[in-house]
N, C-alpha and C positions, 0 to 999 in steps of 0.2 A: 554826229550821233550824240544824243542827249542822255541825261541821267535816267535810271530806272531803279529797280530794286535789286539788292545783292542776292545772288543765287548761291545755293550750296554747291560747292565745287567738289570734284572727285579728289582723292588724295594725290593722284598723279598730276592733275591740273594745278593744285595748290603748290606742289613741289616745283613744277616747271615755272610757274609764275614767280615764285620766290627766287628762283635762279635768275629770271629776267630782272627782277627788282635788284638783286645783288649786283648784276652785271651792268645793266643799262638804266637803272632806276634812281630815283631820289625820294627819300622819305624826309619830310620836314614839317615845319610849322610856318604858316603865313601870318604876317603881322600887318594889319591894315588899319587905317584911320577909322575910328569908330564914329558912327552917326549918333551915338548916345552921348549925353552930357555926363554920364556917370564915370566913364573911363575913356582915356585917350585912344586906346587901341583895342581891336578885337583880334583874337588869335584863333586860327583854324588848322586842323590837321590836314596834311595833303600828301599824296603819293603820286608819282608820275613815272612813266616809262617812255623813253624816247628811242625810236628806231627808224631806219630808212625804209623798212618794209611795211607799207600800209595794211597789207593783208594780216600781218602779225598783230598790229594794233587793233584792227577791227575784230579779229578773233578774240583778243583779250577782252574787249568790250562785251562781246557776245557771251563769253564764258562767265565773266564777273556779273554782268547784267546791269551794272550801274557805272557811272562815270561818264567821261566825255572822250571821244576819239576825234582827232583833228590834225590837219596839216599845220605844222608849227612854223617852219621857215625854210628858206633855201639858204644853206650855210655857205660861208666863204665865197669862193669864186664860181664862175659859170660851170666848171667841171665837177662841182660837188652835187651830191644827190639831195633831193628834198627830204626833210626830216619830219616825221610824224610823232604825235604824242598821245598817250593815254593818260588821263588825269582823273583823280577822284579826291574829294575833299569832305571835311566835316565828319558827321556821324557815320556816313557810309564808308569813309576812309578807315575809320576805326574798326568797323565790321569786316572790311576787306583785309586789313592787316592782321586781325585776330585769326582769320583763316590761314594765312600764309606764314605767320610768325614762326611756327614750329620748324619750318623748313628753311628759314632765312639763316645766313651765316655772316656775311660781310657787314650787312647793314642792320642786323638784329638789334644792336644796342640803340640805334637811332629810332627804330620802330617801337621799341619798348618805351623810350622817352616820349615819343609822339603819342603813344596810347595812354600815357599817364597824364596827359594834359587835361586839366579840369574843363569840362564842357559847360557851355552856357545853357540856360534854360530855354524852353521852347519859344518864348517871346523875346529872345535876344539877350537881355541882361539879367533877367530874374534868376535868382539863385547863385549868382556869382558874387563872391565876397571880395573885399580888398585883399585878403590873404590869397584867394584863388588867382586874382589878377597878378599879384606879385609872383606867384609860382608859375603862372603862364609866361611871364616875361623871363624868368630864370630859365625855364625849359626851352623857350625860343632861342635864347643865347647859347645854351649848351648844344642844341641840335645844329644851330648855325655854325658853331665852331667845329663840330664833327663833319659837317658837309663842306667845309672850306677847302678850296682847291689849292694845289701847290704843296710845297714841303712844309710839314708840320713838326713841331717839337715833339720829341718822344717824352711822354710823361709817365 
């Protein structure tokens, strides 16, 4: 299923999806090699939810109205179930997070950082200053540290 337009969700749907994001989701920033000569990397907001139930993932896509729902991989050994993913990126991710943010608990700090990412102009690089680029890199590293798996230092 492909991208569409973000729909206005009911308060119940927003709360339920926020719970899914807190439990089975990841909010982050993607850092990809830029095709532009101005900056080495491009940064994009992203949110994804992974679950073994494809019906839940397609429901999520239908309710949100945008993003992509797909089979991600078969994990581990032959007795593991297939994993499915819902993913949304860029400006649509920002609009999605804005709706569910009031209900998020566990990953609210990450979502707020991701939403503070300066966005590029409509034609790719226009409007992005060197200061914006530096802030994007700082935010990328902060969110990456928050999403790091394993035991983390208490700070």
